[in-house]
Structures are given as C-alpha cells and as structure tokens.
C-alpha positions in Angstrom: 38.6 125.5 13.9 35.5 123.8 13.0 34.5 124.7 9.8 30.2 125.8 9.0 29.6 122.6 7.2 30.8 120.6 9.9 28.8 122.4 12.5 25.7 122.1 10.2 26.8 118.2 9.5 27.2 117.7 13.6 23.8 119.6 14.5 21.3 117.5 12.2 23.2 114.4 13.6 22.4 115.2 16.9 18.6 116.2 16.0 18.4 112.8 14.1 19.7 111.4 16.9 17.2 112.7 19.2 14.1 112.4 16.9 15.1 108.5 16.7 15.2 108.1 20.7 11.5 109.6 20.8 10.0 106.4 20.1 12.4 104.5 22.6 13.5 106.9 25.4 11.4 110.2 25.2 13.7 111.4 28.3 16.7 110.6 26.7 15.7 112.9 23.9 14.2 115.6 26.0 17.9 116.2 27.4 19.3 115.4 23.7 17.1 118.4 22.8 18.1 120.5 25.8 21.6 120.0 25.2 21.3 121.4 21.6 18.9 124.0 22.5 22.2 125.1 25.3 24.7 124.9 22.1 22.7 126.6 19.4 20.4 128.8 21.0 16.7 129.0 20.2 16.4 126.4 17.1 13.2 125.5 15.9 13.2 121.8 15.3 14.9 121.3 18.8 12.7 123.3 20.6 9.9 121.1 18.7 11.2 117.5 19.6 11.8 119.3 23.3 8.1 119.6 22.9 7.4 116.3 21.8 9.7 114.6 24.0 7.6 116.3 26.9 4.3 114.8 25.2 6.3 111.1 24.9 6.8 111.5 28.8 3.1 112.1 29.3 4.2 115.9 30.7 1.7 117.9 28.8 2.1 120.6 30.5 5.8 120.7 30.2 5.0 120.5 26.4 2.9 123.3 26.5 5.0 125.5 28.0 7.7 125.3 24.9 5.4 124.6 21.9 3.0 127.5 22.7 5.6 130.1 21.9 7.2 127.9 19.0 3.8 127.6 17.5 3.7 131.7 18.0 6.7 131.9 16.2 6.4 129.2 13.4 2.6 129.2 12.5 2.7 127.2 9.4 4.8 124.3 11.3 2.2 121.3 11.0 4.1 119.0 13.4 4.1 121.7 16.0 0.1 122.2 15.8 0.0 118.2 15.6 2.4 118.3 19.2 0.2 121.3 20.5 -3.3 119.3 19.8 -2.0 116.6 21.8 -0.9 118.6 24.6 -4.1 120.3 24.6 -6.0 117.4 24.7 -4.2 115.9 27.4 -4.5 118.8 29.8 -8.3 118.4 28.9 -8.5 121.9 26.5 -10.3 119.8 24.0 -11.2 123.1 22.1 -8.1 124.2 22.0 -6.8 120.8 20.7 -9.7 120.5 18.4 -8.1 123.8 16.4 -4.5 123.1 16.5 -4.9 119.7 15.3 -7.7 120.9 12.5 -4.9 123.4 11.4 -1.9 120.5 11.7 -4.0 119.0 9.0 -4.8 121.7 7.0 -1.0 122.5 6.8 0.0 118.9 6.2 -2.8 116.8 5.1 -0.6 113.5 4.8 -0.2 113.7 8.5 -1.7 110.4 9.9 -1.3 111.1 13.9 -2.7 114.0 13.6 -6.1 112.8 11.8 -6.4 109.9 14.4 -6.0 112.5 17.3 -8.7 114.6 15.5 -10.8 111.5 15.2 -10.8 111.1 18.4 -11.7 114.6 19.5 -14.5 115.0 16.9 -15.8 111.7 18.4 -15.9 112.9 22.0 -18.0 116.0 20.6 -20.8 114.3 18.9 -19.3 115.1 15.3 -19.6 111.4 14.0 -19.1 112.5 10.1 -16.1 114.5 11.0 -15.2 111.7 12.9 -15.5 108.9 10.4 -14.1 110.9 7.5 -11.2 112.1 9.9 -10.8 108.1 10.7 -10.2 107.2 7.0 -7.8 109.7 6.2 -6.3 108.3 8.8 -6.3 104.9 7.3 -5.0 106.6 3.7 -2.3 108.3 4.8 -0.6 105.7 7.1 0.1 102.9 4.7 3.0 102.9 2.3 1.5 100.0 0.3 0.9 101.8 -3.2 -2.5 99.2 -3.9 -3.5 100.1 -0.1 -3.1 103.7 -0.4 -5.3 103.5 -4.0 -8.0 101.8 -1.6 -7.8 104.2 0.9 -8.3 107.0 -1.3 -11.1 105.5 -3.2 -12.8 105.0 0.4 -11.6 108.6 1.5 -13.7 109.8 -1.8 -16.5 107.2 -0.9 -16.2 105.1 -4.2 -17.3 102.2 -2.4 -17.4 99.7 -5.5 -13.6 100.8 -6.5 -12.7 100.9 -3.2 -14.3 96.9 -2.5 -12.6 95.6 -5.3 -9.2 96.6 -4.5 -9.7 95.7 -1.1 -10.6 92.0 -2.1 -7.9 91.9 -4.1 -5.4 93.3 -1.8 -6.6 90.6 0.8 -6.5 87.8 -1.4 -2.7 88.6 -1.7 -2.3 89.5 2.0 -5.0 87.9 3.8 -3.5 89.0 7.4 -2.8 92.7 6.4 -4.7 94.0 9.9 -4.9 97.8 8.4 -6.8 96.3 5.1 -9.1 94.1 7.5 -10.0 97.5 9.4 -10.5 99.0 6.1 -12.7 96.7 4.4 -15.1 96.5 8.1 -15.2 100.5 7.5 -16.7 100.0 4.1 -18.7 97.2 5.2 -20.0 99.5 8.1 -20.9 102.1 5.2 -22.7 99.8 3.3 -24.7 98.7 6.6 -23.4 95.2 6.5 -22.9 95.6 10.5 -22.5 91.5 10.5 -19.7 91.5 8.3 -18.1 94.3 9.9 -18.3 92.9 13.1 -16.3 89.6 12.0 -13.9 91.2 10.0 -12.9 93.6 13.3 -12.7 90.1 15.6 -10.2 88.9 13.2 -8.4 92.1 13.0 -8.3 91.8 16.9 -7.2 88.3 16.8 -4.0 89.2 14.6 -3.7 92.8 16.6 -5.0 92.8 19.9 -3.2 96.1 20.6 -5.0 97.8 17.6 -6.7 100.7 19.4 -8.6 101.8 16.3 -9.8 98.9 15.2 -11.1 98.5 18.9 -12.7 101.6 19.0 -14.2 100.7 15.4 -15.4 97.6 17.2 -16.9 98.7 20.0 -19.0 101.4 17.8 -20.3 98.6 15.6 -21.3 96.4 18.7 -23.7 99.4 19.9 -24.9 99.9 16.9 -25.6 96.2 16.5 -27.7 96.5 19.7 -24.8 94.7 21.6 -24.3 97.5 24.4 -22.8 95.3 27.0 -20.4 93.7 24.9 -19.5 97.7 23.4 -18.8 98.3 27.1 -16.3 95.7 27.6 -14.2 97.0 24.4 -14.3 100.6 25.6 -13.3 99.3 29.3 -10.3 98.1 27.5 -9.6 100.9 25.6 -9.7 103.2 29.0 -7.5 101.1 30.6 -4.5 101.7 28.0 -5.6 105.4 26.9 -7.9 106.9 30.2 -8.0 110.0 28.7 -9.2 109.2 25.1 -12.2 112.0 24.8 -13.6 109.7 22.0 -13.9 106.5 24.0 -15.4 108.9 26.5 -17.7 110.3 24.7 -18.9 106.9 23.3 -19.1 105.3 26.5 -21.8 107.7 27.6 -23.7 107.4 24.6 -23.7 103.5 25.3 -25.2 104.1 28.9 -27.6 106.1 28.0 -28.9 103.7 25.7 -28.8 100.9 28.5 -30.8 103.6 30.9 -27.8 104.4 32.8 -28.0 108.2 32.8 -26.6 109.0 36.2 -23.3 107.9 35.0 -23.7 109.4 31.2 -24.7 112.9 32.7 -21.2 112.3 34.8 -19.5 111.4 32.1 -21.0 114.5 29.7 -20.3 117.0 32.7 -16.6 116.0 32.4 -16.2 116.6 28.7 -17.9 119.7 28.3 -14.9 120.5 31.2 -12.7 119.7 28.1 -14.7 121.2 25.4 -16.9 124.3 27.2 -17.1 126.1 23.7 -18.4 122.8 21.6 -22.4 123.0 21.1 -22.8 119.7 20.2 -21.5 118.3 23.3 -23.8 120.7 25.3 -26.6 119.4 22.9 -25.7 115.9 24.1 -25.8 116.9 27.8 -29.1 118.2 26.9 -30.5 114.9 25.7 -29.1 112.9 28.3 -30.7 115.6 31.0 -33.9 115.7 29.5 -34.2 112.3 29.2 -33.4 111.6 33.1 -36.1 114.7 34.2 -33.9 117.0 34.7 -36.1 119.2 32.4 -34.4 122.8 33.6 -31.0 121.7 33.2 -31.8 120.2 29.9 -33.1 123.7 28.6 -30.0 125.5 30.0 -27.8 123.1 28.4 -30.0 124.0 25.2 -29.3 127.1 25.3 -26.0 127.2 26.1 -25.5 125.3 22.7 -27.9 127.7 20.8 -25.4 130.6 22.5 -22.5 129.3 20.6 -24.4 128.1 17.4 -27.8 129.8 16.6 -28.3 127.7 13.8 -28.2 124.5 15.4 -31.9 123.4 14.1 -31.4 120.0 16.1 -31.3 122.3 19.6 -33.8 124.3 18.8 -36.2 121.2 17.8 -35.0 119.7 20.9 -36.6 122.3 22.6 -39.3 122.5 21.4 -39.9 118.2 21.2 -40.3 119.0 25.1 -44.2 120.0 24.4 -44.3 121.9 27.2 -41.8 124.4 26.7 -42.9 127.6 25.2 -40.9 129.7 22.5 -40.6 133.3 23.4 -40.8 136.0 20.7 -36.9 136.2 20.8 -36.5 132.6 20.1 -38.9 133.0 17.0 -37.3 135.7 15.5 -33.9 134.0 15.8 -34.8 130.8 14.2 -36.6 132.9 11.5 -33.1 134.9 11.0 -31.4 131.5 10.8 -34.1 130.2 8.4 -33.5 132.9 5.8 -30.4 132.2 5.7 -29.9 130.6 1.5 -26.5 128.6 2.4 -28.4 127.1 5.6 -27.8 123.1 5.4 -31.4 121.3 5.0 -30.3 119.5 8.3 -30.8 122.5 10.4 -33.7 123.8 8.3 -35.6 121.2 8.2 -35.7 121.1 12.1 -36.3 124.8 12.2 -39.4 124.3 10.3 -40.6 121.9 12.9 -39.7 123.7 15.9 -41.3 126.8 14.2 -44.2 124.8 13.3 -44.9 123.9 17.1 -43.8 128.1 18.4 -47.0 128.8 15.7 -49.2 126.1 17.1 -48.9 127.2 20.9 -49.3 130.7 19.5 -52.9 129.9 18.0 -51.1 130.7 14.6 -52.4 127.0 12.9 -52.1 128.3 9.2 -48.5 129.5 9.6 -48.0 126.6 11.8 -49.5 124.1 9.0 -46.9 125.6 6.4 -43.7 125.2 8.7 -44.7 120.9 9.4 -45.4 120.8 5.7 -42.3 122.4 5.0 -39.9 120.5 7.3 -42.0 117.0 6.3 -41.1 117.7 2.7 -37.5 118.2 3.0 -37.4 115.1 5.2 -39.0 113.0 3.0 -36.7 113.8 0.4 -34.0 112.3 2.1 -35.8 108.9 3.0 -36.1 105.7 0.7 -40.0 104.7 1.7 -42.7 102.7 -0.1 -46.0 102.6 1.0 -46.5 99.8 -0.9 -43.9 97.6 0.1 -45.7 98.0 3.1 -49.0 97.2 2.0 -47.6 94.0 0.7 -45.7 93.2 3.8 -48.9 93.2 5.9 -50.7 91.2 2.5 -47.6 88.6 3.3 -48.4 88.6 6.9 -51.8 88.2 7.0 -51.6 85.1 4.5 -48.9 83.6 5.9 -50.0 83.7 9.8 -53.0 82.0 10.0 -55.3 80.4 13.0 -53.6 76.8 11.7 -50.0 78.1 11.6 -50.1 79.1 15.3 -51.9 75.9 16.0 -49.0 73.7 14.4 -46.4 75.4 16.5 -48.0 75.2 19.7 -45.9 74.5 22.5 -43.0 76.5 21.2 -41.0 79.6 22.1 -39.7 80.7 25.8 -42.5 80.4 28.8 -41.2 83.4 30.3 -43.9 85.8 31.1 -41.5 89.1 31.8 -42.0 91.1 28.8 -45.2 93.4 28.2 -45.1 94.4 24.4 -46.9 98.0 23.8 -47.5 98.3 20.1 -49.6 100.8 17.6 -48.3 103.8 16.2 -46.2 106.3 17.5 -47.8 109.1 19.1 -50.7 106.5 19.8 -50.4 107.3 23.7 -47.9 104.1 24.2 -45.8 106.1 26.0 -48.5 107.0 28.9 -49.2 103.7 28.9 -45.7 102.5 29.8 -45.8 105.3 32.6 -48.9 103.7 34.2 -47.5 100.4 33.9 -44.1 101.1 35.6 -45.7 103.0 38.1 -46.7 99.6 39.5 -44.7 97.9 42.2 -44.5 94.4 39.6 -43.6 96.1 36.6 -40.1 98.3 35.1 -40.3 100.7 31.9 -37.4 100.4 29.9 -37.1 101.6 26.6 -38.0 101.4 23.1 -36.2 98.2 22.8 -34.9 97.2 19.4 -34.2 93.7 20.3 -37.3 92.3 18.4 -36.1 94.2 15.1 -32.2 93.2 15.7 -34.0 89.4 15.8 -36.1 89.8 12.6 -32.6 90.9 11.2 -31.1 88.1 11.8 -33.2 85.6 10.4 -33.2 87.5 7.4 -29.7 87.4 7.4 -29.5 83.4 7.7 -32.8 83.4 5.0 -30.5 84.9 2.4 -27.4 82.6 3.1 -29.6 80.1 1.7 -30.8 79.2 -1.5 -34.6 79.3 -2.9 -35.8 82.3 -0.1 -39.1 84.4 -1.3 -39.7 88.0 -1.1 -40.2 87.9 2.4 -36.9 86.0 3.7 -37.6 86.6 7.7 -40.9 85.5 7.5 -40.2 82.4 5.5 -37.2 81.7 8.1 -39.4 82.1 10.8 -41.8 79.6 9.6 -39.4 76.8 9.5 -37.9 77.3 13.0 -38.5 74.1 15.0 -39.7 74.3 18.8 -36.8 74.2 20.3 -34.9 76.9 17.8 -38.1 79.5 18.6 -37.9 78.6 22.6 -33.7 79.4 21.9 -34.7 83.0 20.1 -37.0 83.8 22.9 -34.7 83.2 25.6 -31.9 85.3 23.4 -34.2 88.2 23.6 -34.8 87.5 27.3 -30.6 87.4 28.0 -30.0 90.5 25.5 -33.1 92.6 27.0 -31.6 92.4 30.6 -29.1 94.8 30.8 -32.1 96.9 30.6 -33.7 95.9 33.7 -32.4 98.1 36.9 -34.8 96.9 39.3 -36.0 93.6 40.5 -39.4 93.6 39.2 -40.7 90.6 37.5 -42.0 92.3 35.0 -40.9 94.6 32.4 -42.2 96.9 29.3 -40.6 96.7 25.6 -42.6 99.7 24.2 -41.2 99.9 20.6 -44.9 100.8 18.2 -43.4 99.4 15.2 -43.4 95.8 16.9 -47.2 95.4 15.7 -45.6 94.5 12.6 -43.7 91.5 14.5 -47.0 90.1 16.6 -46.3 86.6 14.9 -42.7 86.4 15.8 -43.5 87.6 19.6 -46.3 84.8 19.6 -43.9 82.4 18.4 -41.1 82.7 20.4 -42.7 84.5 23.5 -46.1 83.0 23.8 -46.8 84.0 27.5 -45.7 87.4 26.9 -48.6 90.4 27.5 -49.3 92.2 24.1 -50.9 95.5 24.4 -52.2 97.7 21.2 -52.5 101.2 21.9 -54.9 103.3 19.9 -55.9 106.4 19.0 -58.4 108.9 16.6 -56.7 108.4 13.3 -56.6 112.2 12.6 -55.3 113.0 16.0 -52.3 110.1 15.7 -51.4 110.8 12.3 -51.2 114.2 12.5 -49.7 114.1 15.3 -47.0 111.9 13.7 -46.6 114.6 11.3 -45.9 117.2 13.1 -43.2 115.1 15.1 -39.3 114.7 14.0 -38.2 111.5 14.5 -34.4 110.6 15.3 -34.7 108.1 13.5 -37.1 105.4 11.7 -40.9 106.0 10.7 -39.7 107.0 7.1 -43.6 106.7 6.5 -44.7 109.8 9.0 -43.4 112.7 6.4 -46.4 112.6 4.2 -50.3 112.6 5.1 -51.1 110.7 2.1 -48.2 107.8 3.6 -49.0 108.3 7.1 -52.5 107.5 6.6 -52.2 104.8 4.7 -49.2 103.4 7.0 -52.3 103.4 9.8 -54.7 102.3 7.8 -52.6 99.0 7.1 -51.5 98.6 10.9 -55.8 98.6 11.3 -55.8 96.1 9.1 -53.4 93.9 10.4 -54.1 94.6 13.8 -57.5 93.2 12.6 -56.0 90.0 11.2 -54.5 88.8 14.7 -57.4 89.6 16.6 -59.0 87.2 14.4 -56.5 84.3 14.8 -55.4 84.8 18.2 -58.4 85.8 19.5 -58.2 87.2 22.9 -54.1 87.3 22.3 -54.2 91.2 22.1 -55.6 93.7 24.8 -56.3 97.0 23.0 -56.5 100.8 24.9 -58.0 103.5 22.9 -56.2 106.9 24.2 -59.6 109.0 24.0 -61.3 106.1 26.7 -57.9 106.5 28.5 -58.9 110.2 29.1 -62.2 109.8 30.0 -62.5 107.0 32.1 -58.5 106.8 32.9 -59.6 104.8 36.2 -61.9 102.0 34.7 -59.2 101.8 31.8 -56.5 101.6 34.1 -58.2 98.3 36.1 -58.9 96.2 32.6 -55.3 97.1 31.6 -53.7 95.7 34.8 -56.3 93.1 35.0 -55.1 91.7 31.5 -51.6 91.9 32.4 -52.5 89.6 35.7 -51.7 92.5 38.1 -53.3 93.8 41.6 -54.7 97.2 41.0 -52.1 99.9 42.7 -53.5 103.3 43.2 -49.6 104.6 42.2 -50.7 103.4 38.4 -53.3 106.9 38.8 -50.3 109.0 39.8 -48.3 108.0 37.1 -47.0 111.7 36.9 -45.2 111.5 39.8 -42.8 108.3 38.5 -39.7 110.2 37.9 -37.6 107.1 35.6 -36.1 108.1 32.7 -38.6 108.4 29.8 -36.5 108.5 26.3 -39.4 109.1 23.7 -41.0 112.8 22.4 -43.8 112.2 25.5 -41.5 112.7 28.5 -42.5 115.7 29.7 -46.5 115.1 28.9 -46.4 111.7 31.1 -44.5 113.4 33.9 -48.2 115.6 34.6 -51.5 114.6 34.8 -54.1 113.8 32.5 -55.3 117.0 30.7 -58.4 116.3 28.0 -57.8 119.9 26.1 -55.3 117.7 23.6 -58.0 114.8 22.5 -59.7 117.0 19.7 -56.7 119.4 19.0 -56.3 118.2 15.4 -59.5 120.0 14.5 -57.5 122.9 14.4 -55.6 121.9 11.4 -58.9 120.1 9.7 -59.0 122.0 6.8 -55.1 121.1 5.5 -55.9 117.3 6.2 -57.9 116.3 3.2 -55.4 113.9 1.9 -54.9 112.3 5.4 -59.0 111.2 5.3 -58.6 110.5 1.9 -55.7 108.0 2.5 -57.6 106.8 5.8 -60.3 105.9 4.0 -63.0 103.8 5.8 -60.6 103.3 8.4 -61.7 107.2 10.0 -65.5 106.5 9.1 -65.4 103.1 11.2 -63.1 104.3 13.9 -63.2 103.2 16.9 -64.6 100.2 15.3 -62.7 98.6 12.3 -64.0 98.0 8.9 -64.5 94.5 7.1 -61.1 93.8 5.5 -61.8 91.1 3.3 -59.8 87.8 3.3 -58.7 87.9 6.4 -57.0 84.6 6.9 -58.3 82.7 10.0 -58.0 79.1 8.8 
C-alpha cells in the first residue's frame, strides 16, 4: 500500500515535470496537468499549470475557463493573477487584464513576467510614466546578477548617478550583457541623452535580435528622436512576432498621428477601445486624433466618455476648452469646480482645470474670474519649468552678432537649391495656423504639421560641436558657421529627406509651420536658400495674452509669465528686424490685423511672394478639411471673423506686467523701434 509520503512525493514529481514541460511542450504539460487533476481531484497547482499550458498554446479562452474559478478560490495567488492577466489580454479584455496584472505585482513584486505584461498594457492605455516604471521593475527582477540587481534597484528608485556608476562598472566586465545595455539605454533616455540611448539599443539588438523588450524601447526612442519612419519599421517587426501586443498598437497609433496618417490611427484607437472600454486615457487619445482629423463631434463624444469615467482628468477638460469653439454648460463648470476644490488633486490635473475654467469664465464674459483662473494655471505650470529670459536675450544677441550680411555673402551658393519648403515663423497664437490653412488650400501647396526637423538639425549640430574642444557658449551656431558649402547642401538634403514622410500629395510645395523657427532663420537661409520664409505677426498684447491663456502640450516655456512672454516677443521683434536688415526682402511679413481687414489683398500678396497664381479656394480656406494639429484647428475651419481682434481689451486691466515688458515694441506696433547695433556688415 502506498504511503501518504510516497503519494505526496509522487504528486510533487508529477507537478515539477508538468512545470518543466511548459517551456518545451505546453500540449504535453496540459495533458500531464489534466491527468494529475483526474487522479487527485481539484488541486490548485495542477489547475494553475493547466491554465498556464492553455496560455502557452495560445488557447486564451481555455485558460480563462480554468483560471477564473481558481482565482476566485485562491485570490492571493500571484501566479494565477499573472496567467489570468495574460488570458484576458489575449482575448482583448484589456481592462480586466490590467486589474489582474496589478494584483499580481501587488501580491508578488518580484514577478518579472507580470511587470512586463503590465508595462505593455499601460503603454497601450497611454500611461507612459506607469509603463516606464513597470518596465524598470521588469528589468530589476529579471536579473540574478547581484551587481546588475543593485543597478536595477537604483534605476527603479531613480537614483540615477548611482545607477550609472554601477552600470558602467558592470559593462566594463561584461560588455555584451544585453540586459545591462538595455538598462543603460533607459538611463540615458531619462537623462535626455537620446542619441546615446539609440546607439546602445542598436548594439543591444545586434547582440540579441530577438530581445523584444529592447526593440520596443528602440522604437520609442526613434519616435522621440523624430525618426517616425524607422520607428514604424521596428513596430511592424514587433507586431509580426506578437500581433496582439497592445503596447505596440498604441505606439503605432501615436507614430501614425505624428506622420499625419489619422485614418489608420483612428482605426487603431477604435480597436484599443474594444480592449480597454473603461480606460479614460484611451478615450482621451482617441479624442485627440478625432479632433485633429476634423471629426469634432466624435472628438467631443470621446472626451465626454473619458470624463464620465474620471472627472478629475484635467487634460480632458482642457482638451474640450482647447477646441476654442466649444462652450461648457453650467453643469460642466460645476463639475470642474468640484474637482478643483479637492485638496489632494495633483498639480497636473489642477493646472489643466484652471486653464479650462479660465476659458469657461471668459466665454461667460466673467473676465476677472477668468483671469484669476488663467493666472493660477500659469503659476502652477511655471514652477514645473526651467526657463531663463536672460538666456533667450543673450541667444538673440549672439545670433545678431554672428549672422551679418558679410556672413551670408561669404556662404552664398551653399545649401540645397530646392524650393519645396515654405516656412511660417513667428510666435504661437499669431495667426500662423490661419496662414497655413490659406496656403494649403492652394493646389500647389500641401500643409503638414509643426515639423520638428529644423530643431533636430540644431541638436545634431550642437552635439557635433560639444564633441570638439574649444567650443563656445553657443555651440550650434559655431558648428553651423564652420560648415562648408557641401556640408550645408547635405543638411538641406537631409531636411528634405526627413520631412518627405509628411508629404501625402503630389503638391510641389509644402509648409513647415513651426513658429519658434524664427530663431533659426540663419540656418534655414544657409541650408535651403530658396525656401520661402513667412513671418506671422499679431498685435503684441493680443498675441502674448492669447499665448498666456494657452496651455501648450509641450515647449513654449516662456509663455507662462506675462513678463517673460513680453520679453520673448520683444526679442523676437528685435531678431526679425536684424534679419530684415541683413537679408533684405528675404522674409515676407503678414500682420494678422491686416489679414482680417483686407483678406483678399493680403492673400494675393502672400501668394505672389510664394510665386503662386491666385486661386479663389484660398479665400475659402475654411472648407479645407485637412488635419490641423494646433490650438486654432477649429477656428480655421470657419470664415474669418473680426470680433476676436481686440478681445484682449477685456483683460487689459491686468496686463500691466506685459505692457512693461514689451516697452517700445508695444508703442511702435506695427512698426518696430530702432534696435541698437544691428550687424549688417
């Protein structure tokens, strides 16, 4: 007769054998687990093994039928929750997958597979911060090397200098350790060293082409580095191996939005919402894509769905306000004020709500209350940013000194001769989107987006300069000044090649509307001497206060203080006056007020400058249904209206600091004051 001890040993042997089979032959593992259950009855470990075997074979429905009763009976089993999360995810039930995986890591934090799966689902829902933390924990708990474990713990705790030191020491001893290389890439990305992160991940994938987590990191880094085409290649490779990966689907949608393929991105978000129907951030991302693609009513409905699930999401309230033509109801205002009254509300939500309530009160003609909300939102945002107005003024001074008329004369004949780009520069909220919409309504011109390529070129020049000894305080400008005609031509060709993905039609000309590129007029002139440059200018109080009312998704750090935005406008006027002097006739200026009062005359002059024949459709720009990715997207889909020109006057009582900062620039408008020492020779 078999003893209890022998039976127990025999059962443990059978379970261990089934567990080993999971990796090599999940069908046989399922058979073994089924046999154990037939012999010993309802055994939790055997049931878990059967569920895991179903998952390993791709039978998520079978896994769920086994695991759900087990989870109810064994609620504190982390591995059951992990397998349950995997099954839910494969069945497209993303919200339930997230809940199961969160419970798994809460029960057993050192479960690397659960952290990895959780990171993928968080990426799919747009929770990038949560996903980064999950992936870091995955790295931390995946390693058994004590030195690497220590480095991973430091990285997870955001002890960056300590993590960097440990990783450097480890990689000296083990230079081909792909886990360490990936970890170092994550560290470099956190520090904004994207070029270094990219190189590390390339090396990582050379050593381990099947390292999918590293490839996903690589795709994200390529996207952040303004390399969307290459990012899509990596995403498609990942999806070939794991077609259901939710994080990859979300990243693909984000990249498609970057390159203007909104129809496909909207389809992807639609699919993600079938997986995560109760996730407010996915609804928010869906709303953003719909809004840009001119599906305004559907965008509003998506935002409303998001708020029904989480009324504290300040970014969604602001997204509704940022439609500009949207009007909040009294119930909306009451709901926002209830959220704002919560002392525990995070600043990120609070500042968005302040901006949204500022818009709501402004629409109700409650201007004092409106200004208070705008000022409160700006004050919160300003504490989150590092911006120094003196540095901006010093940069403008350096540019004026370096880019003289002689400087350009000595470099004449360089650059790429293409006439394709039309650059629209100026300040945000200056009417640049209106000019873009007018021009893109012409049969020979394509509108794109606020292209980051010029900024990318300045970063590469800065990186090149800082690798050399003896560079000064403005390395990008000094590196540019050192280039010969061939190198300038290559940079122009690089710009054209990297922006080609944004061009969807056969139009010979395209628009690059990045207002802050006024700082880089010198670069544009050197690398693309035949490109057109249009300066969109608006009354300084109207432009600056409109910027102050706007919470920008990124950048524009100068816009969250009336004094600083006034100083920035003054620097901009001074710099453009310099380029008018050293490149006479090169830049075409459009005053917003004149465009409003004499639209046809201004449009004809604009088209003439661009070398284009007049087309009537340019006056009917509001019929152009192309995607528009700026705060003015809804406004430029309507005919020009004059009522908004002087709207800032309702707030004039509170604009003293702005007037003081603008100084003579305000008094002279639309002319410009005499700026001392314009370097024309």
